[in-house]
N, C-alpha and C positions, 0 to 999 in steps of 0.2 A: 150552233155557229157556223154559216157558209156563207161566201161572197160569192153571187150570181154575178156574172160581169153580162151579161143580159136582161138582166131583171132588175129589182131595184135596189138603189144601194144600199151596203154595208150599215147597219145600225146597231147601237147597244140600247135596247130597251128591259126593263120590267121593273125591279123592286125601286125602293125610294133608295140614291146616295148614301152609305155610311160616313155619318158628319165626324164620329169618334169610337174608338174599339175602348172595350172597358180596361180596368185597370191593368197592367201588363202581369202579373202575376194568373186572369182569369182570361188574356188575349187569345185566337186562335191566330197562330202565325200562317202566314201564307204555307210556309214546310207544312203545318196543320191539314191545310185545304187542300194538298198538294194529295190526294189518298190511293190515285193508281200510283205514285212511286212504293207505295209501299204489296199495291196488289200484281204491280211485276218486278216486284224486286228487285227493285232498280239500283237499290245499292250492293246488293251483291253483283249485278252487272257491272256494275261501274270497277269492280275488284278485279272484270274478265277486258274492258272494254270502254273505254270512254269517248270515242269516235275520234279521236287526235289524227291528223292529216288529212281529214272528210272534208266536203265541200258539197253542201248541201242548199241548192241555189232554192231560193223561197219565190212562187212565183206569183206576187201580188200588187198589194197598194202601196210599197215601199215597206219600208226597215228605218224607225224611226231611232234617236237616241233615247238610253236607260240606261241606270246602272248595271243593269246584271246583262246587258248586252256589252259591256265594254270589253274591245278587243275580238270581242264573234263576228262581226259583218264585215264583210266586203262589200266596196261600194261597186256597184254593178252597173245599169245602163234603165236611163227610164224610158219605157214607151207612150207614159201617159200624154194626153193635151196638156199646153200652156209649159209654167216655169216648176221648176223642182229635180233634184237628181233622186238617184234609186233609194238616198236615204230620207228624201221626205213623202212622210207618210200623214196626212190628214182623214183618215179616214181611221186607223190604228189595227185594219185587222193582219194586214201583213206584218207587223212589229208581233202582235200577239202570239201569232205563229211560227213565229221564230225564237221568241220566248219558248216556247215548250221545246222546242227540239233542241237549244242550245244556249239556256240561260245560263252565267257560270255557277250559280249557286252564290258559294258563301255566307251567312247568316242564313238561322230558320226563319228572317224574315225576307230572303230573298227568295224566287222562284230557280228552281232547278232543274233544269235542261236533262231530255232523253239522252244526249250525246251532247254533254255539255264540251266537249273540248275539239268539237266538232265546228266547221267556219260555215258560216251563211253568206252567200250571195247575194246580195237583193238585188231579183229583178221585177221592177214596178212597169205594170200591166196597164195600171188604169190609177182614177184619182179618188174609187170609190162614189162618185156622186150618178146618181141617178143616168142610165146611156141606152141606148139603143144599138151605138155602136160597134165598133169593131172589139173584142178581144184582147189583139195585140196577146194570146199563146202563144200561137205558130212561132212566131219570129223571135216570139219571147224562150221558148223549149229551144230553138236552136242558134238561137247568142249563149246560151247556161251550157249546152254541151262542148259549144265550141273556145267555153273561157274555164273551162274546168271542172265544171258540175260533175259528179258520179251520182250524187240523188237529186232528184227533180220535185219540191212539194207541191203538189196544186190542192190549195184548200181553197178551189172556184172551179167556175166551169158557167155550161149554159150549154149552146150551140154554136160551137166554133165554126168562122170563118173558114169557106175552103183554103184547104192548106194543113187543118187541125192532123189529121191521122196522118197525113205526109210526115209532118214535123213530130209524129211517137217513132213514128217509125226509123224514122231519122235518130233519136237518139237512143233506140232498141238496138240499131245498128252500129253507135258509136259506144255501147255498154256503160247504161246509163240507167240507173231503175228508177220509175217513175208513177211515183204516189197519187193519188189523185181523192178527193173525196166523193161520195156518190149522189152528195146534196142536202139539199135540208126539204120535206117537204112544205111547210112554209114561204118559201121560195119561190118556187114552181106551183103549173098548174097541175094539175089533179092530172093522174096517166101519164108525165112527164116521160116515167118511170129513170135508172140510172144515166146520168148527166156525162155529156163529155166534157175534158178526156176521158174520164173516167168507168166509159162506157167502150170506149178503144182497147182490142186485144192487147195485150202484153200488160198494160199497166195494173199497176194495183189499187184495185177501186174498195175504196172502206166505206164503212158502216162504224157506227158508232154502240157502243155500250155505256150501260148505268153502274153503278156501286155494285150491283146484285151479279152484274154479269148479262142482266139481258138487254136484247137490243131495244134503242131508243126509239119511240113510237112517234116520232118526229125526223126520222129518217128515211129516205128515198130506198125501197130495199128493188133486189131486180137479181136474174140468172146474173147478174156482171160482176156483184159484190164477191170480194175476194177474202178481203180477211174483216173482223169486227177489230177495236181498240178504244178506251176509255175513251169519252167523248163529253158527260154529264157533270156537273158541278164541280170543270175546272174551271181554277184561277188563270187568272191572265196578265201579264204586263200591262201598262198603260202607259205605251212610251209618248213621247213630245211631240207637239204635232198638232193641227187643227185644234187648235186653243189647247188641247190637254198641256199637263205637265206630269211629270213620271209618276208612275206610282202601280197602282195596282186591279183590274177590275175582279172583287174576288170569285165572280163564279158566273160559269156560262156553259150553254149548250150546244150541243153540233158536230156537224160530222168531221169541220174544218180541226177543230180539236182532234180530234181522233187518225186522221189525216196527217196530222204532227207530231203523233206519238208514233205513229208507225214512221215515218221519214226517219225519227230519228234513232229508231232498231237497224232500220236498213245502213244507218252511218258505222252503230254499234259495231255489224257485222261486218262492211264494206273497211273497218279498221282493224276487226281481229282477223280477217283472213281478206288482208292487200293484194293478192292475186288473184280474186275468186270474182269470178265470172258472171256479172249482172243476174243472170238465167240463174244459175248458182243461189244468188240471193235471195231470189225469191219463190224458190226449191224451200231453198232453209224455213224461212216465212211460213211458208203452207204445209208442209211435210207437218213442222212441229207445232203447229195450230193444235188449240185444245176445240175437239168439234162441240160445237152446240147445236139447235134446233133439230130436226131430225138426220138419220143418221150420213154423215158425207154432207158433201158442199149442198149447200138453200139458197133460197135469195136471200135471207136475212142476213144469217153469219158470214155467208160466202164459208172457207175451208173451214172457220171458227174463229177463234176468239186470239189474239195475240201470246204465247208464251215465248217473254223475252229470253230466259236464264233457257230454256229449248233450243231455241234457233240458235245462239251463241255457244250451244256448246255437245246438241246432239250429233249421232252421224247421222250424217245426211249424203247419201252416194249421190256423183254428178248424174247431171244430164245435160245430156247432148244440144236440149234445144229448151225457149224459153217456156214453161210450161204454162203460159198463159195465150200464146197462141194457138191459134187454131191447126196447126201441122205440127203440134207437138204432138210427140206419140205417147202413151200411157208407161210410166214406170213404174218398177217393181214394188210394195209396199216399204217403205223403210223397217226395219226391224225393227228399230229403236222404237218407232211411235203407231206402226200396224198404218202408216197413214199412205195413201196412194198423192201424188202427185201432182198427177194429170190431171185435161182440166182446162177450158176455156175462162181465156175470162170468160164561191161560193158567196149572189150573198149576201141578204138578210141574216142576221146576226141574229139566229135565237137562243136569247143570254137572262139571266133571271139576275145579275147583278151589275147596275150601272154605277154602280160608286168607281170611281179614279180613287184610290185610296195614297194619297201622297204624303210621301215618306220625307220626312223632314227631318236630317240627323242634326244632332245635337251632342254633347261634350256626357253629358247625362247619361247619356240612350235612346232610342227611337222613334217620334214623336208623329201619333198617325194620323194625317186631316185627310179631308177627301174634298170632291172636284166633280162638278156630274161633264161630261166631258160634252161633246156640242156632238148634237145629230142631223 
């Protein structure tokens, strides 16, 4: 899934929605579907950090109401035309990304975020409706930086209006980590290449991998790719808005999902090392990544697959400059990883599960029904 802000609207399309799950004993829980929690050893990561004290701005379609986001969301600002606040999400994409980053967990029938104690600052850049107008992303970046965000999640992009690269530089100059998706092939014309703002120097451009660690064939690759993270067969929260009721999408694919995973990882690092500059957060992420594809950085995997535990625990020497900027000097290989930190550096959703599975709490347990979301 990805939300292109200068292309088609974000939609969920694919399989028939789930009408009812099997009997409780045979049911696959939402937590069961979160296969990447085991792949990244998130339980062990949460023994080290949960993201407490970190504000992650989600620049997207807004963040709606959902039990798994109760107490997690800060009402920010809406740059979208018409009525609505930053907590209005008639598209569903922004809420889904917020859930991957910071859903508060609870029972196995609820989504657990990568950084469940981080706060989400909702910055609504658009409605998700078809448009070739402004992205509002440059203004949104500056606003989020000025209002306390230390990590920016941009699971959206395209060709930004003038001022996009300046806004990115503004965020970098204010010690903010920017994570953005490389884009989905289905949402852009062939040969588009990694989209903006992921293509800008200094940004962590993220592509997606599947359960086997193989780069997703629907992801846009290119020399700007920095990291890969799980983005295939990912369950999502389905927040209220646009005719939807609170529930879940059983599965979806896209670089949006992988971007949110890396944003959550950045939040964990910033909470674990609160004095660490953004450039060193980035250095941790890229120097501890598990190399994949051709040796070294490549257009599909970037520096490799996210290794969450290493990023939180490895000895990583400090760097004087953002390693993703053209001016970055080559750094010595980390003795713990053998990797060098040097280098340069959403929307149609590609989804295979449309069922927004509604959770109805009852005294006897949790009954699960569903409803197709409006597109």
